[in-house]
C-alpha positions as CSV (number, residue, x, y, z in Angstrom):
1,X,77.9,41.0,10.4
2,X,76.2,44.4,9.8
3,X,78.1,47.6,10.2
4,X,77.0,51.3,10.0
5,X,78.4,51.9,6.6
6,X,76.9,48.8,5.1
7,X,73.5,49.5,6.6
8,X,73.6,53.0,5.1
9,X,74.3,51.7,1.6
10,X,71.6,49.1,1.7
11,X,69.1,51.6,3.1
12,X,69.9,54.0,0.4
13,X,69.3,51.5,-2.3
14,X,66.2,50.2,-0.7
15,X,64.9,53.8,-0.3
16,X,65.6,54.7,-3.9
17,X,63.7,51.7,-5.0
18,X,60.7,53.2,-3.2
19,X,61.3,56.6,-4.9
20,X,63.1,58.4,-2.0
21,X,65.8,60.9,-2.7
22,X,69.2,60.8,-1.1
23,X,71.7,63.7,-1.1
24,X,75.0,61.8,-0.8
25,X,76.7,59.9,-3.6
26,X,77.1,56.3,-2.2
27,X,79.0,53.7,-4.2
28,X,78.0,50.0,-4.0
29,X,79.4,48.2,-1.0
30,X,81.9,46.3,-3.1
31,X,83.4,49.6,-4.4
32,X,86.0,51.0,-2.1
33,X,89.6,51.4,-1.1
34,X,92.0,48.5,-1.5
35,X,89.8,46.9,-4.2
36,X,91.3,45.1,-7.2
37,X,89.9,46.3,-10.6
38,X,89.9,43.9,-13.5
39,X,92.8,44.8,-15.9
40,X,92.3,45.4,-19.7
41,X,88.6,45.9,-19.4
42,X,85.9,48.4,-19.0
43,X,85.4,48.1,-15.2
44,X,82.0,49.3,-13.9
45,X,81.8,51.7,-10.9
46,X,78.3,52.2,-9.7
47,X,76.1,53.3,-6.8
48,X,73.3,55.6,-5.8
49,X,72.8,59.4,-5.5
50,X,70.0,61.9,-5.7
51,X,67.9,61.5,-8.8
52,X,69.5,63.2,-11.8
53,X,72.6,64.2,-9.8
54,X,75.7,64.6,-12.0
55,X,78.5,62.3,-11.1
56,X,82.2,62.4,-12.2
57,X,84.5,59.5,-11.6
58,X,88.2,60.1,-12.0
59,X,90.8,57.3,-12.1
60,X,94.5,58.1,-11.6
61,X,95.4,56.2,-14.8
62,X,93.0,58.2,-17.0
63,X,93.5,61.7,-18.2
64,X,89.9,62.7,-18.1
65,X,87.0,61.9,-15.6
66,X,84.1,59.8,-16.8
67,X,80.8,61.6,-16.3
68,X,77.2,60.5,-16.0
69,X,74.0,61.4,-14.2
70,X,71.9,59.3,-11.8
71,X,68.6,58.1,-13.2
72,X,65.2,58.9,-11.9
73,X,65.6,56.3,-9.2
74,X,69.1,57.7,-8.2
75,X,71.1,54.8,-9.7
76,X,74.3,55.6,-11.7
77,X,77.1,53.7,-13.3
78,X,80.2,54.4,-15.3
79,X,82.7,52.1,-17.0
80,X,86.4,52.9,-16.6
81,X,88.8,51.7,-19.2
82,X,91.6,49.9,-17.4
83,X,95.1,49.3,-18.6
84,X,97.1,46.1,-18.3
85,X,98.5,45.5,-14.8
86,X,102.0,45.7,-16.2
87,X,101.4,49.3,-17.3
88,X,100.6,50.5,-13.8
89,X,103.2,51.6,-11.3
90,X,102.2,51.8,-7.7
91,X,98.8,52.2,-6.2
92,X,95.9,53.9,-8.0
93,X,93.0,56.0,-6.8
94,X,89.4,56.4,-8.0
95,X,87.6,59.5,-7.0
96,X,83.8,59.7,-7.1
97,X,82.4,63.2,-7.1
98,X,78.9,64.6,-6.9
99,X,77.5,66.7,-4.0
100,X,80.1,64.9,-2.0
101,X,83.4,63.3,-2.8
102,X,84.6,59.8,-2.1
103,X,88.1,58.7,-2.7
104,X,89.0,55.0,-3.1
105,X,92.7,54.7,-2.2
106,X,95.3,51.9,-2.8
107,X,93.4,50.5,-5.7
108,X,95.1,47.7,-7.6
109,X,94.7,46.7,-11.2
110,X,94.9,43.0,-11.9
111,X,92.8,39.8,-12.1
112,X,89.5,39.4,-10.2
113,X,87.8,36.1,-9.5
114,X,84.4,35.4,-7.9
115,X,84.5,32.5,-5.5
116,X,81.3,30.8,-4.3
117,X,79.7,27.6,-3.0
118,X,79.1,26.0,0.4
119,X,81.3,25.2,3.4
120,X,84.4,23.8,1.6
121,X,84.7,27.1,-0.3
122,X,83.8,29.1,2.8
123,X,86.4,27.1,4.9
124,X,89.0,29.6,6.1
125,X,92.7,29.6,6.1
126,X,92.7,29.4,9.9
127,X,91.1,25.9,9.8
128,X,93.1,24.4,7.0
129,X,96.4,22.6,7.0
130,X,99.3,24.4,8.7
131,X,97.2,27.5,9.7
132,X,99.9,29.2,11.7
133,X,102.5,28.9,9.0
134,X,100.0,29.9,6.3
135,X,98.7,33.0,8.1
136,X,102.2,33.9,9.3
137,X,103.5,34.0,5.7
138,X,100.6,35.8,4.2
139,X,102.3,39.1,3.7
140,X,101.0,39.4,0.2
141,X,99.6,43.0,-0.3
142,X,98.8,42.4,-4.0
143,X,96.2,39.8,-3.0
144,X,92.9,41.4,-1.6
145,X,89.6,39.9,-0.8
146,X,86.0,41.2,-0.3
147,X,83.5,39.1,1.6
148,X,79.8,39.4,1.1
149,X,78.0,38.9,4.5
150,X,75.7,35.8,4.7
151,X,72.3,37.2,3.9
152,X,69.1,36.0,2.3
153,X,66.4,37.7,0.3
154,X,63.2,36.7,-1.4
155,X,63.8,39.0,-4.3
156,X,66.9,40.4,-6.0
157,X,68.8,43.1,-4.1
158,X,70.8,46.0,-5.6
159,X,73.5,45.9,-2.9
160,X,75.0,43.4,-0.5
161,X,76.4,43.8,3.0
162,X,80.1,43.9,3.7
163,X,81.3,41.2,6.1
164,X,84.1,43.5,7.3
165,X,83.9,47.2,8.0
166,X,86.8,48.0,5.6
167,X,85.2,46.1,2.7
168,X,88.2,45.0,0.7
169,X,91.0,43.6,2.9
170,X,94.7,43.5,2.0
171,X,96.2,40.1,2.6
172,X,98.5,40.0,5.6
173,X,99.1,37.8,8.6
174,X,96.4,39.7,10.4
175,X,93.7,39.3,7.7
176,X,94.5,35.9,6.1
177,X,92.9,33.7,8.8
178,X,89.3,34.5,7.8
179,X,89.7,34.4,4.0
180,X,88.4,31.5,2.0
181,X,91.3,29.0,2.0
182,X,90.6,27.7,-1.5
183,X,90.4,31.3,-2.9
184,X,93.6,32.4,-1.1
185,X,95.6,29.4,-2.3
186,X,94.3,29.9,-5.8
187,X,95.2,33.6,-5.7
188,X,98.8,32.8,-4.5
189,X,99.4,30.7,-7.5
190,X,97.9,33.2,-10.0
191,X,99.8,36.1,-8.4
192,X,103.1,34.2,-8.6
193,X,102.5,32.9,-12.2
194,X,101.3,36.1,-13.7
195,X,103.0,38.6,-11.5
196,X,99.8,40.6,-11.1
197,X,97.5,41.7,-8.2
198,X,94.6,39.3,-7.6
199,X,91.2,40.1,-6.1
200,X,88.9,37.6,-4.6
201,X,85.1,38.3,-4.4
202,X,84.1,35.8,-1.7
203,X,80.3,35.0,-1.7
204,X,79.7,31.6,0.0
205,X,77.6,30.0,2.7
206,X,78.1,26.5,4.2
207,X,75.5,23.8,3.9
208,X,73.6,25.5,1.1
209,X,72.1,23.9,-2.1
210,X,72.7,24.9,-5.7
211,X,69.1,26.2,-6.1
212,X,69.7,28.8,-3.4
213,X,72.4,30.3,-5.6
214,X,70.3,30.2,-8.8
215,X,68.1,33.1,-9.9
216,X,64.3,32.6,-10.1
217,X,64.3,33.2,-13.9
218,X,66.5,30.2,-14.4
219,X,64.6,27.9,-12.0
220,X,61.3,28.8,-13.7
221,X,62.7,28.2,-17.2
222,X,63.9,24.7,-16.0
223,X,60.4,24.0,-14.5
224,X,61.8,23.6,-11.0
225,X,60.2,24.6,-7.7
226,X,56.9,25.7,-9.2
227,X,55.1,25.4,-5.8
228,X,57.7,27.6,-4.2
229,X,57.1,30.4,-6.7
230,X,53.4,30.1,-6.2
231,X,53.9,30.6,-2.5
232,X,56.2,33.6,-3.0
233,X,53.5,35.2,-5.2
234,X,50.9,34.5,-2.5
235,X,52.5,35.6,0.7
236,X,53.4,39.0,2.1
237,X,56.2,40.5,-0.1
238,X,57.8,42.5,2.8
239,X,61.1,40.6,3.5
240,X,61.4,42.4,6.8
241,X,58.2,40.8,8.1
242,X,59.3,37.4,6.7
243,X,62.8,37.5,8.2
244,X,61.6,38.7,11.6
245,X,59.1,35.8,11.6
246,X,61.8,33.3,10.9
247,X,64.2,34.8,13.5
248,X,61.5,34.7,16.2
249,X,60.7,31.1,15.2
250,X,64.3,30.0,15.3
251,X,65.0,31.7,18.7
252,X,62.0,30.0,20.3
253,X,63.1,26.7,19.0
254,X,66.6,27.0,20.4
255,X,65.3,28.3,23.8
256,X,63.2,25.2,24.0
257,X,66.0,22.6,23.5
258,X,66.7,22.4,27.3
259,X,63.2,21.2,27.9
260,X,63.6,18.1,25.8
261,X,63.6,14.9,27.8
262,X,67.0,13.9,26.4
263,X,68.7,17.2,27.4
264,X,70.7,17.4,30.7
265,X,68.1,19.5,32.4
266,X,67.9,23.0,33.8
267,X,71.1,24.6,35.0
268,X,73.4,22.4,33.0
269,X,75.5,25.5,32.0
270,X,75.9,26.9,35.5
271,X,78.7,26.4,38.1
272,X,76.4,24.6,40.5
273,X,75.5,21.7,38.1
274,X,77.1,18.3,38.7
275,X,78.6,16.8,35.5
276,X,80.3,13.9,37.4
277,X,78.4,11.3,35.3
278,X,79.3,12.9,32.0
279,X,81.9,11.5,29.6
280,X,85.1,13.2,28.6
281,X,86.5,14.2,25.2
282,X,89.5,16.2,23.9
283,X,88.8,19.7,22.5
284,X,89.8,21.0,20.1
285,X,89.3,17.9,18.1
286,X,86.9,16.0,15.9
287,X,84.4,14.0,17.8
288,X,85.1,10.3,18.1
289,X,83.7,7.2,19.9
290,X,80.0,7.4,20.6
291,X,79.9,10.9,19.0
292,X,81.5,9.9,15.7
293,X,78.3,9.4,13.8
294,X,76.0,11.5,16.0
295,X,74.0,14.4,14.5
296,X,72.1,16.5,17.0
297,X,72.9,18.3,20.3
298,X,75.9,17.7,22.5
299,X,76.4,19.6,25.8
300,X,80.0,20.3,26.8
301,X,81.5,21.8,30.0
302,X,84.9,22.7,31.3
303,X,86.1,24.3,34.5
304,X,88.8,26.9,34.7
305,X,90.3,29.0,37.5
306,X,90.4,32.8,37.1
307,X,92.9,35.0,39.0
308,X,91.4,37.6,41.2
309,X,92.8,40.3,39.0
310,X,90.3,39.6,36.2
311,X,87.3,39.1,38.3
312,X,84.5,41.4,37.3
313,X,86.3,42.6,34.2
314,X,85.3,42.2,30.6
315,X,86.9,39.3,28.7
316,X,86.7,37.5,25.4
317,X,86.4,33.8,24.8
318,X,88.1,32.4,21.7
319,X,87.3,29.0,20.3
320,X,88.1,27.3,17.1
321,X,85.4,26.6,14.4
322,X,82.5,24.7,15.9
323,X,80.7,22.2,13.7
324,X,78.0,23.4,13.1
325,X,76.1,25.7,15.5
326,X,76.5,26.7,19.2
327,X,75.4,28.6,22.3
328,X,78.4,29.4,24.6
329,X,77.8,30.1,28.3
330,X,80.1,31.1,31.2
331,X,78.8,30.5,34.7
332,X,75.3,30.0,33.2
333,X,75.3,33.3,31.3
334,X,75.1,33.0,27.5
335,X,77.9,35.1,26.1
336,X,77.6,34.2,22.4
337,X,75.7,32.2,19.8
338,X,76.1,31.1,16.3
339,X,72.7,29.6,15.5
340,X,72.6,30.2,11.8
341,X,73.7,27.8,9.1
342,X,77.0,28.1,7.2
343,X,79.5,29.0,10.0
344,X,81.0,25.6,10.7
345,X,84.4,26.9,9.5
346,X,84.4,30.2,11.3
347,X,86.4,30.6,14.6
348,X,84.2,31.7,17.5
349,X,85.0,35.0,19.2
350,X,82.5,36.1,21.9
351,X,82.8,39.1,24.2
352,X,82.2,38.3,27.9
353,X,80.5,41.0,30.0
354,X,82.4,42.5,33.0
355,X,80.2,40.9,35.7
356,X,80.5,37.3,34.5
357,X,84.0,36.1,35.5
358,X,84.6,35.5,39.1
359,X,87.8,34.8,41.1
360,X,88.5,31.1,41.4
361,X,86.5,28.3,39.8
362,X,84.4,29.2,36.7
363,X,82.6,27.0,34.1
364,X,82.4,27.4,30.4
365,X,79.7,25.4,28.7
366,X,78.7,24.9,25.1
367,X,75.6,23.6,23.5
368,X,76.6,22.3,20.1
369,X,74.3,21.2,17.3
370,X,76.0,19.1,14.7
371,X,74.0,18.9,11.5
372,X,75.9,16.4,9.4
373,X,79.2,14.6,9.2
374,X,81.6,14.6,12.1
375,X,81.2,17.4,14.7
376,X,83.6,19.0,17.1
377,X,85.7,22.0,17.8
378,X,88.4,22.7,15.2
379,X,91.5,24.8,15.1
380,X,94.7,24.7,17.2
381,X,94.9,24.3,21.0
382,X,96.4,27.8,21.1
383,X,93.1,29.2,19.7
384,X,91.0,27.9,22.5
385,X,91.5,30.5,25.3
386,X,89.8,33.1,27.5
387,X,91.4,36.5,27.4
388,X,91.1,39.4,29.8
389,X,93.7,42.2,29.4
390,X,97.1,40.5,29.5
391,X,95.8,37.3,31.0
392,X,95.2,34.3,28.8
393,X,93.6,31.2,30.3
394,X,93.9,28.1,28.1
395,X,90.7,26.1,27.6
396,X,92.1,23.3,25.4
397,X,92.2,19.8,27.0
398,X,89.6,17.4,28.3
399,X,86.0,18.5,28.4
400,X,83.0,16.8,29.9
401,X,80.1,16.1,27.6
402,X,76.6,14.6,27.5
403,X,74.7,13.6,24.4
404,X,71.3,15.3,24.0
405,X,68.5,15.0,21.5
406,X,69.4,13.8,18.0
407,X,68.6,15.7,14.8
408,X,65.7,13.2,14.4
409,X,64.4,13.9,17.9
410,X,64.4,17.7,17.4
411,X,64.3,18.8,13.8
412,X,65.0,22.4,12.9
413,X,61.9,24.6,12.5
414,X,60.3,24.7,9.2
415,X,60.7,28.0,7.3
416,X,57.0,28.7,7.2
417,X,56.5,32.1,5.6
418,X,60.2,32.7,5.9
419,X,63.3,32.8,3.8
420,X,66.5,30.9,4.8
421,X,69.7,29.9,3.1
422,X,68.0,26.7,1.7
423,X,65.2,28.8,0.1
424,X,65.5,28.7,-3.7
425,X,67.0,31.9,-5.1
426,X,67.6,33.4,-1.7
427,X,71.4,33.6,-1.9
428,X,71.6,34.6,-5.5
429,X,69.2,37.5,-4.6
430,X,71.3,38.7,-1.6
431,X,74.8,37.7,-2.4
432,X,75.3,37.4,-6.2
433,X,72.9,39.7,-7.9
434,X,74.2,42.7,-6.0
435,X,77.8,42.2,-7.3
436,X,76.8,41.2,-10.8
437,X,78.2,44.5,-12.3
438,X,81.7,44.0,-10.8
439,X,84.3,43.3,-13.4
440,X,85.6,39.7,-13.1
441,X,87.8,37.3,-15.1
442,X,85.9,34.2,-14.0
443,X,84.4,32.2,-11.2
444,X,85.4,29.4,-8.9
445,X,82.8,27.1,-7.3
446,X,82.9,24.4,-4.6
447,X,79.5,23.0,-3.8
448,X,77.5,19.8,-4.3
449,X,77.4,18.0,-0.9
450,X,74.0,19.5,-0.1
451,X,72.5,18.3,-3.3
452,X,74.0,14.8,-3.0
453,X,70.6,13.1,-2.7
454,X,69.3,14.7,-5.8
455,X,71.8,14.1,-8.6
456,X,69.2,14.1,-11.4
457,X,68.0,17.5,-10.4
458,X,71.5,18.8,-10.0
459,X,72.2,17.9,-13.6
460,X,69.5,20.3,-14.7
461,X,70.0,23.1,-12.2
462,X,73.8,23.4,-12.0
463,X,74.4,24.1,-15.7
464,X,71.3,26.4,-15.6
465,X,72.9,28.3,-12.7
466,X,76.2,28.8,-14.6
467,X,74.3,30.1,-17.7
468,X,72.2,32.4,-15.5
469,X,75.3,33.9,-13.8
470,X,76.9,34.5,-17.1
471,X,73.8,36.3,-18.3
472,X,73.7,38.4,-15.1
473,X,77.3,39.5,-15.3
474,X,76.9,40.4,-19.0
475,X,80.5,39.6,-20.0
476,X,79.9,36.5,-22.1
477,X,80.8,32.9,-21.2
478,X,83.4,33.7,-18.6
479,X,85.6,30.9,-17.2
480,X,83.8,28.8,-14.6
481,X,86.0,26.3,-12.7
482,X,84.5,24.0,-10.1
483,X,85.5,21.3,-7.6
484,X,84.1,17.8,-7.6
485,X,82.9,16.7,-4.2
486,X,85.5,14.8,-2.2
487,X,85.2,11.2,-0.8
488,X,83.3,11.1,2.5
489,X,81.4,8.5,4.4
490,X,77.9,9.8,4.5
491,X,76.6,6.5,5.9
492,X,74.4,4.2,3.8
493,X,74.9,5.4,0.3
494,X,72.8,3.9,-2.6
495,X,75.1,5.4,-5.1
496,X,74.0,9.0,-5.0
497,X,77.5,10.4,-4.1
498,X,79.0,8.7,-7.2
499,X,76.1,9.9,-9.3
500,X,76.5,13.5,-8.1
501,X,80.2,13.4,-9.1
502,X,79.2,11.9,-12.4
503,X,76.8,14.8,-13.0
504,X,79.5,17.3,-12.1
505,X,81.7,15.6,-14.8
506,X,78.9,15.8,-17.3
507,X,78.6,19.5,-16.7
508,X,81.9,19.9,-18.6
509,X,80.0,18.9,-21.7
510,X,76.8,20.8,-21.0
511,X,78.4,24.1,-20.1
512,X,81.2,25.6,-22.3
513,X,84.4,27.2,-20.9
514,X,84.3,25.1,-17.7
515,X,86.8,23.0,-15.9
516,X,86.7,20.6,-13.0
517,X,89.1,19.8,-10.2
518,X,89.0,16.2,-9.0
519,X,89.7,15.7,-5.3
520,X,89.4,11.9,-4.9
521,X,93.0,11.7,-3.6
522,X,93.0,14.7,-1.2
523,X,89.7,14.2,0.6
524,X,89.1,12.6,4.1
525,X,86.4,10.0,4.3
526,X,86.0,10.8,8.0
527,X,85.7,14.6,7.5
528,X,83.4,16.3,5.1
529,X,85.8,19.3,5.3
530,X,89.2,18.0,4.3
531,X,91.9,20.3,5.4
532,X,94.2,20.2,2.4
533,X,92.8,23.3,0.8
534,X,96.2,24.2,-0.5
535,X,96.1,21.6,-3.2
536,X,92.5,22.4,-4.1
537,X,93.5,26.0,-4.7
538,X,96.5,24.9,-6.7
539,X,94.5,22.7,-9.0
540,X,92.0,25.4,-9.6
541,X,94.9,27.7,-10.5
542,X,96.1,25.0,-13.0
543,X,92.7,25.2,-14.7
544,X,92.9,28.9,-15.0
545,X,96.6,29.0,-16.1
546,X,96.0,26.5,-18.8
547,X,92.5,27.4,-20.0
548,X,92.2,31.1,-19.3
549,X,95.7,32.4,-19.4
550,X,97.0,30.1,-22.1
551,X,100.0,28.5,-20.4
552,X,100.9,25.8,-22.8
553,X,103.2,23.9,-20.5
554,X,100.5,23.5,-17.7
555,X,98.7,20.1,-17.3
556,X,95.5,20.8,-15.5
557,X,93.4,17.7,-15.8
558,X,93.9,14.1,-14.6
559,X,93.0,11.2,-16.8
560,X,89.4,11.4,-18.0
561,X,87.4,8.5,-19.4
562,X,87.3,8.6,-23.2
563,X,86.1,5.2,-24.5
564,X,86.2,1.4,-23.8
565,X,86.3,-1.7,-25.8
566,X,85.7,-5.3,-24.8
567,X,88.7,-7.6,-25.4
568,X,87.8,-11.2,-24.4
569,X,87.1,-11.3,-20.7
570,X,88.6,-7.8,-20.2
571,X,87.7,-4.2,-20.9
572,X,90.3,-1.9,-22.2
573,X,89.7,1.7,-21.2
574,X,91.1,4.7,-23.0
575,X,91.6,8.2,-21.5
576,X,91.9,11.8,-22.5
577,X,95.2,12.8,-21.1
578,X,95.1,16.5,-21.7
579,X,98.8,16.9,-22.6
580,X,100.0,14.6,-19.8
581,X,103.0,12.4,-20.3
582,X,101.0,9.2,-19.3
583,X,99.2,7.1,-16.8
584,X,100.5,6.2,-13.4
585,X,99.4,4.8,-10.0
586,X,99.6,6.6,-6.7
587,X,101.2,3.6,-5.0
588,X,100.7,-0.1,-5.7
589,X,98.2,-1.8,-8.0
590,X,95.2,0.2,-9.4
591,X,92.2,0.1,-7.1
592,X,88.4,0.7,-7.2
593,X,87.6,-0.5,-10.7
594,X,84.4,-2.5,-11.3
595,X,83.0,-4.5,-14.2
596,X,79.6,-5.9,-14.9
597,X,78.1,-8.3,-17.4
598,X,74.6,-8.3,-19.0
599,X,73.1,-9.0,-15.5
600,X,74.3,-5.5,-14.5
601,X,75.8,-6.8,-11.3
602,X,79.2,-5.1,-10.6
603,X,82.2,-7.0,-9.3
604,X,85.4,-5.6,-8.0
605,X,88.1,-5.9,-10.7
606,X,91.8,-5.9,-11.1
607,X,93.3,-3.3,-13.4
608,X,96.7,-2.7,-14.9
609,X,98.2,0.1,-17.0
610,X,99.1,-0.7,-20.6
611,X,100.6,2.3,-22.2
612,X,97.9,5.0,-22.3
613,X,95.1,2.5,-21.5
614,X,94.0,0.4,-18.5
615,X,93.0,-3.2,-18.8
616,X,90.2,-4.2,-16.4
617,X,88.9,-7.7,-15.6
618,X,87.0,-9.6,-12.9
619,X,87.2,-13.4,-12.6
620,X,83.4,-13.7,-12.1
621,X,82.6,-11.7,-15.2
622,X,83.4,-13.7,-18.4
623,X,81.6,-11.4,-20.8
624,X,81.9,-7.8,-19.5
625,X,79.8,-5.0,-20.9
626,X,80.4,-2.1,-18.5
627,X,83.2,-0.7,-16.4
628,X,83.2,1.8,-13.5
629,X,85.9,3.6,-11.6
630,X,85.8,5.3,-8.2
631,X,82.0,4.5,-8.0
632,X,81.7,4.6,-4.2
633,X,80.9,7.4,-1.8
634,X,84.0,7.3,0.4
635,X,86.6,5.5,-1.8
636,X,90.1,6.9,-2.5
637,X,91.1,5.4,-5.8
638,X,94.7,5.7,-7.0
639,X,94.8,6.2,-10.8
640,X,96.6,9.4,-11.8
641,X,98.7,10.9,-14.5
642,X,102.5,11.2,-14.5
643,X,102.0,14.8,-13.1
644,X,100.2,13.4,-10.1
645,X,96.7,14.6,-10.9
646,X,94.0,12.0,-10.0
647,X,91.9,10.1,-12.5
648,X,88.3,11.3,-12.6
649,X,85.6,8.8,-11.5
650,X,83.6,7.5,-14.4
651,X,81.1,4.9,-15.6
652,X,80.8,3.6,-19.2
653,X,77.1,2.6,-18.8
654,X,74.0,4.8,-18.6
655,X,71.9,2.4,-16.5
656,X,69.3,3.9,-14.2
657,X,69.8,3.5,-10.5
658,X,67.8,0.5,-9.2
659,X,64.8,1.2,-6.9
660,X,66.8,0.2,-3.9
661,X,70.0,1.9,-5.0
662,X,73.3,0.5,-6.3
663,X,74.5,-2.5,-4.4
664,X,78.1,-2.7,-3.1
665,X,80.2,-4.4,-5.8
666,X,80.8,-8.1,-5.2
667,X,84.3,-9.4,-4.6
């Protein structure tokens, strides 16, 4: 969301780029009170001012201010030498002085991590396992987070927009709910293990592909998206014109949905409409039955009685996260919308005007568009309510619903002449480039689902993105830890899910100082957003503790394929154990191994642990030449190490995917 302070900062930077002068010193949006500054470093502090204006930055831990002058365009930067966190007692302050003075209070010195990716990284604490317990116990003032608002840009920006007015938020029961769950649970582990403050720079957007997060220079050097860059050079360079065109186009498309032959018809959201023929479904809840595999529009209605005391008064409707987009109506009046991409994990909070609620029966109606995977309304029943003053009317329970046009019936509008979150470079330009100066220890990444159909391209672009980010931040090959996509039933899968995971594993060899978290045991084949973000965050923390912070007693990787040898009618697989005490099974005999002979036809196989190896055989394959493990889109294999970390899916072959895709393994 935009706020006055953020708009001022962005306007200042945009104006300076055009040669305008601004009188006030304005730090970048990411600089402010409650921030965490990277310890034992030279932390950049930067912003804009009048051209040539003298700036002094004073830190409470330094004896002397650091001085500089803004350049001809009004941009300035200083670097503050920071002590180790253990050398600082209490909160610190940073004072920025020019023609005006800005004081950043309650500054902490500790470890800072950038977290990014798509919806599984954006997924909030409020929609993860045990949300009430997690938010209620989140009194952790040494953990802070800054969230960059979801924005796009056709060219690199010099500042981002704050999602929250206060910028950096101190972790507490009142602020934890909206924080990235993976980032928060990672930060908890790091704070406890190192006894230092932890800062999270959250810059993520659901449903977005890797190319959106990659700078243009990297994509051009890789030879990707040549036609796109030709179009960018040819069309109007004014992003305001382009973004307004896209907004108008999208609004017209949404407003036209009710006119589709498969929609319920005019007046469906009002109190006079009859929904007696509609079906029923529980909300909150994941869609099931005839909605389980449906992608497209679903229309939902529920009646509620309002006491006379709140009639004609303002109210607020609170709903859990809606997967993926929505228009919400009360008595036929639209009170709120989330039409943009990437908010499937965000609880809905819409203000209801004073003249909408009437005494007695009322109707709340929702037009939901589900883009992929299972849809529905998430969260707890207690979070589905209409509030007015002290009155809270529960809305959880049985809702009426009707299925409207599918995604195939009514595709989203093309981004002709526009820029959206799927546009190559758009999210790097608006959400990463502006924070590239901030001092960080490393980065966490959870993304890949949106590139699942293009694993070959992902193998080129993902390592290129990592390298480009490192170049942009200018602090060398900083640690980059990422999460392998979890098992999920995408429907017919010719093997691309497994290949995308394989490409992610190969990134460990292509990009130095990286680590990967496997989630094959903590996914949910029925939900593309598995709720156990606690364990994902913990496993990322294991990567950092072992590889960045040098904790010798921490095992951070599950068994990873090392080599194989043929032994008669069996294949014996060896693994890199990474300091583990050995191989194990997460209940029962090992599952999801396959072997193939020279005909390249894979058969399901039996497997058994023999010391630090696994012996694999299939009765139908007398002369095996290749072995695979976990090579299915929605499988949940059970190989692990003695510390409980799952085995990483692998294949020993390098065979190209057949034209029709990989067939299901034969029994």
